[in-house]
C-alpha positions in Angstrom: 0.5 -27.3 5.1 1.6 -27.4 1.5 4.7 -25.6 0.5 2.7 -23.0 -1.5 0.6 -22.2 1.6 3.7 -21.7 3.7 5.2 -19.3 1.1 2.0 -17.4 0.9 1.7 -17.1 4.7 5.4 -16.1 5.0 5.1 -13.4 2.3 1.9 -11.9 3.8 3.2 -11.8 7.4 6.8 -10.8 6.5 5.5 -7.9 4.4 3.2 -6.7 7.2 5.8 -6.9 9.9 8.3 -5.2 7.7 6.0 -2.3 6.9 5.0 -2.0 10.6 8.7 -2.0 11.7 9.5 0.7 9.2 6.6 2.9 10.4 4.8 2.8 7.1 1.3 2.2 8.5 1.3 5.3 10.7 1.6 7.6 7.7 -1.3 5.8 5.9 -3.6 6.0 8.9 -3.7 2.2 9.4 -3.4 0.3 12.7 -0.8 -2.4 12.4 -2.4 -4.6 15.0 -5.8 -4.7 13.4 -4.2 -5.3 10.0 -2.2 -8.3 11.4 -5.4 -9.8 12.9 -7.2 -9.4 9.6 -4.4 -11.0 7.7 -4.2 -13.9 10.0 -8.0 -14.4 9.8 -7.7 -14.2 6.0 -4.9 -16.8 5.9 -6.8 -19.1 8.3 -9.9 -18.9 6.0 -7.8 -19.5 2.9 -6.3 -22.6 4.4 -9.7 -23.8 5.8 -8.4 -23.5 9.4 -11.2 -21.3 10.7 
């Protein structure tokens, strides 16, 4: 994994986990679990892992 990929993955996942931990998804009507699964799938696709 290139350094840029690692930074992108960290930023995406850190942001999602931080918002979930702060309870921000609840007020927006989003399910944190499904968003995390979608982000992991997007990252896997972006890095040609899927």
